[in-house]
KENUVEX-957807 format. One line per 3 residues: number of its first residue (from 0); their letters; for each residue y, x, z of C-alpha. Coordinates in Angstrom, 3 decimals, decimal comma, always signed. Each point is the difference from the previous one (the first is absolute). Layout:
N
NUM	A	Y X Z | ...
# end
This chain:
221
0	MKS	+20,094 +14,222 -26,589 | -1,451 +0,110 +3,498 | -3,387 -1,533 +0,647
3	PSS	-0,321 -3,119 +2,198 | -1,860 +2,090 +2,581 | +2,846 +2,501 +0,242
6	KTK	+2,484 -2,847 +0,354 | -2,088 -1,444 +2,814 | -0,019 +3,342 +1,793
9	EDP	+3,786 +0,188 -0,331 | +0,501 -3,519 +1,362 | +1,251 +0,484 +3,580
12	RRR	-1,404 -3,390 +1,024 | -3,514 +1,022 -1,028 | +0,416 +3,450 +1,546
15	LID	+0,942 -1,686 +3,278 | -3,113 -2,181 -0,194 | -2,153 +3,080 -0,561
18	AGL	+1,720 +1,754 +2,881 | -0,471 -3,072 +2,192 | -3,733 -0,109 -0,684
21	EIF	-0,279 +3,565 +1,247 | +2,509 +0,017 +2,853 | -0,740 -3,455 +1,440
24	GTH	-3,718 +0,665 -0,339 | +0,299 +3,268 +1,916 | +2,611 -0,895 +2,629
27	GFE	-0,015 -3,790 +0,163 | +3,115 -2,151 -0,292 | +1,479 +1,106 +3,324
30	GAT	-0,719 +3,694 -0,529 | +1,377 +0,166 -3,522 | +3,677 +0,848 -0,397
33	TRM	+2,325 -0,624 -2,909 | +0,497 +3,756 -0,196 | -3,753 +0,525 -0,463
36	LAG	-0,205 -2,767 -2,587 | +3,000 +1,152 -1,996 | -1,112 +3,632 +0,144
39	KAG	-3,485 -0,858 -1,279 | +1,450 -2,137 -2,785 | +2,626 +2,595 -0,914
42	VNQ	+2,861 -2,471 +0,320 | +3,094 -0,388 +2,155 | -0,536 -1,935 +3,244
45	AAI	+2,525 -2,571 -1,239 | -2,512 -0,984 -2,699 | -2,184 -1,754 +2,608
48	PYY	+2,577 -2,619 +1,065 | +1,304 -0,194 -3,578 | -3,353 -0,941 -1,550
51	YGG	-1,893 -1,527 +2,925 | +2,551 -0,946 +2,657 | -1,304 +2,574 +2,480
54	KEG	-3,216 +1,481 +1,342 | -1,603 -3,352 +0,784 | +0,741 -1,289 -3,490
57	LYH	-1,619 +3,082 -1,505 | -3,011 -0,429 +2,256 | -0,394 -3,608 -1,096
60	AVV	+0,284 +1,107 -3,641 | -2,739 +2,585 +0,584 | -2,298 -2,629 +1,528
63	AYI	+0,766 -2,359 -2,897 | -0,906 +2,813 -2,409 | -3,332 +0,436 +1,790
66	AEN	-0,666 -3,744 -0,126 | +0,773 -0,171 -3,714 | -2,145 +2,956 -0,978
69	AGR	-2,906 -0,795 +2,329 | +0,130 -3,553 -1,275 | -0,590 +1,187 -3,562
72	FIL	-3,426 +1,225 +1,068 | -0,945 -2,773 +2,383 | +1,677 -3,277 -0,923
75	PVT	-1,526 -0,645 -3,455 | -3,372 -0,522 +1,714 | +1,658 -2,022 +2,761
78	EKI	+1,463 -2,366 -2,599 | -3,436 -0,469 -1,571 | -1,435 -0,809 +3,438
81	TAA	+2,730 -2,542 +0,715 | -0,672 -1,709 -3,321 | -3,781 +0,037 +0,494
84	LQT	+0,281 -1,570 +3,458 | +1,833 -2,944 -1,522 | -2,965 -0,878 -2,235
87	DDL	-3,067 -2,052 +0,939 | -2,605 +2,236 -1,606 | +0,384 +3,316 +1,850
90	STD	-3,487 +1,140 +0,940 | -0,806 +2,060 +3,076 | -1,040 +2,958 -2,160
93	AAV	+3,230 -0,195 -1,980 | +2,012 -0,173 +3,244 | -1,743 +3,105 +1,353
96	GLL	+0,635 +1,746 -3,317 | +3,716 -0,788 +0,191 | +0,149 +1,272 +3,580
99	VKQ	-1,625 +3,246 -1,106 | +2,527 +0,318 -2,860 | +2,875 -0,454 +2,440
102	LSA	-1,320 +2,729 +2,267 | -0,666 +2,220 -3,018 | +3,681 -0,317 -0,905
105	FIQ	+0,909 +1,221 +3,499 | -2,339 +2,943 -0,364 | +1,380 +0,932 -3,414
108	LVG	+3,465 -0,030 +1,567 | -1,169 +2,404 +2,712 | -0,991 +2,410 -2,768
111	QGE	+3,533 +0,137 -1,379 | +1,916 +3,118 +0,988 | +3,172 -1,833 +0,997
114	SRR	-1,906 -2,350 +2,298 | +0,009 +2,719 +2,673 | +3,785 -0,347 +0,274
117	WGR	-0,225 -3,795 -0,120 | -2,729 -0,053 +2,617 | +1,971 +1,906 +2,609
120	III	+2,817 -2,541 -0,127 | -2,304 -3,035 -0,043 | -1,989 +1,299 +2,975
123	REQ	+3,226 +0,633 +1,948 | +1,068 -3,577 -0,754 | -3,343 -1,319 +1,214
126	MQP	+0,323 +1,904 +3,265 | +3,745 -0,475 +0,556 | +1,223 -2,741 -2,341
129	TKA	+3,655 -0,168 -0,968 | +1,801 -2,664 -2,012 | -1,359 +1,763 -3,094
132	FDI	-3,544 -1,049 +0,853 | +0,841 -3,495 -1,247 | +0,510 +1,479 -3,482
135	IYD	-3,445 +1,531 -0,377 | -1,643 -2,831 +1,943 | +1,454 -2,875 -2,011
138	RVI	-0,260 +1,664 -3,400 | -3,476 +1,527 +0,271 | -1,883 -0,015 +3,320
141	RRV	+0,171 -3,720 +0,782 | -0,936 -1,011 -3,532 | -3,032 +2,286 -0,094
144	HEA	-1,068 -0,921 +3,531 | +0,207 -3,730 -0,742 | -1,994 +0,462 -3,218
147	CAG	-2,746 +1,912 +1,819 | -0,098 -2,582 +2,799 | -0,226 -2,716 -2,637
150	LIG	-3,010 +1,658 -1,606 | -1,701 +0,540 +3,347 | +0,659 -3,603 +0,938
153	HIL	-1,564 -1,085 -3,285 | -3,016 +2,280 +0,407 | -0,669 -0,926 +3,636
156	QIP	+1,127 -3,619 -0,407 | +2,606 +0,203 +2,739 | +3,750 -0,836 -0,092
159	PAS	+1,845 +2,908 -1,681 | +2,844 -0,232 +2,528 | -2,359 +0,106 +2,994
162	DTA	+0,090 +2,908 +2,422 | -3,532 +0,926 -1,070 | +0,889 +0,235 -3,690
165	IIR	+3,188 +1,956 +0,705 | -1,712 +2,498 +2,308 | -2,931 +0,423 -2,383
168	AHS	+2,454 +0,589 -2,849 | +1,757 +2,653 +2,055 | -3,330 +1,665 +0,746
171	VVG	-0,930 +0,042 -3,675 | +3,383 +1,365 -1,121 | -0,213 +2,613 +2,742
174	QAM	-3,151 +1,464 -1,528 | +2,104 +1,124 -2,946 | +3,283 +0,728 +1,789
177	IFQ	-1,614 +2,394 +2,483 | -0,210 +2,524 -2,817 | +3,802 -0,006 -0,076
180	AAR	+0,679 -0,349 +3,733 | -2,492 +2,757 +0,913 | +0,338 +1,904 -3,254
183	ETI	+0,287 +3,479 +1,500 | -3,198 -0,359 +2,027 | -2,213 -0,848 -2,968
186	LRR	+1,636 +2,614 -2,243 | -0,613 +2,712 +2,589 | -3,582 -1,136 +0,470
189	LGR	-0,475 +0,189 -3,762 | +1,772 +3,362 -0,198 | +2,619 -1,234 -2,478
192	REF	+3,765 -0,279 -0,273 | -0,123 -3,198 -2,078 | -2,584 -2,585 -0,995
195	TFD	-1,832 +0,670 -3,239 | -0,921 -2,657 -2,548 | -3,605 +0,161 +1,244
198	DIE	+1,174 -0,447 +3,612 | +1,883 -3,172 -0,908 | -2,978 -1,382 -1,900
201	MIR	-2,319 +0,731 +2,931 | +2,386 -1,640 +2,472 | +0,261 -3,049 -2,259
204	SIV	-3,784 -0,275 -0,312 | -0,628 +0,371 +3,735 | +2,699 -2,504 +0,955
207	EDQ	-1,420 -2,456 -2,545 | -3,490 +0,332 +1,507 | +1,379 -0,502 +3,512
210	IRN	+1,946 -3,091 -0,985 | -2,926 -1,588 -1,819 | -2,401 +0,732 +2,860
213	TLR	+2,399 -1,268 +2,666 | +0,787 -3,228 -1,805 | -3,640 -0,583 -0,925
216	HSS	-0,947 +0,326 +3,666 | +2,901 -2,183 +1,173 | -0,779 -2,773 -2,485
219	GK	-3,716 +0,124 +0,801 | -0,911 +0,746 -3,601
# end
């Protein structure tokens, strides 16, 4: 009997997703060809329209795969934040703690090996969004961004949907996401090919300190 992992590797749909992560990440949607994708996956080109309706359908499936797997790291904390914001007894310290946990989840995701492939596609979508951006935005980015803005609004006692709360939320999230967007710079400066466990813990600690100091200063406390 074949193991589930071997069955997964033999599944042409999953092989096309894996190929898409690599090829779309390297060449972008426009630069990728069905020949490249099929060759990387080890399938006939006809498999792409058969399983996904064409190149665009495969690309959307790849972005959905990223959203699902990134969400497993990030969204459990987001859901806790959403629930906490609906209560009347959320203290400022607890709100800051939840914000730190959300950013810690981002940082843990950066430490995952596959996040390099995810990151290339997400960054391309940020710079040149396609219809696929709606997938990652609606399923993950918007939910996390709204949760962070909600916490900042609570901490600073300003409307969570205000421009100030939204921009501050983006600034806070950016402190963690820069380690993905500018990954190669920091790895070269550290003389490494990948982040170590200690690197991730140091990044988490430094980002936490920066967030606490920034919000303490902003709230006048």
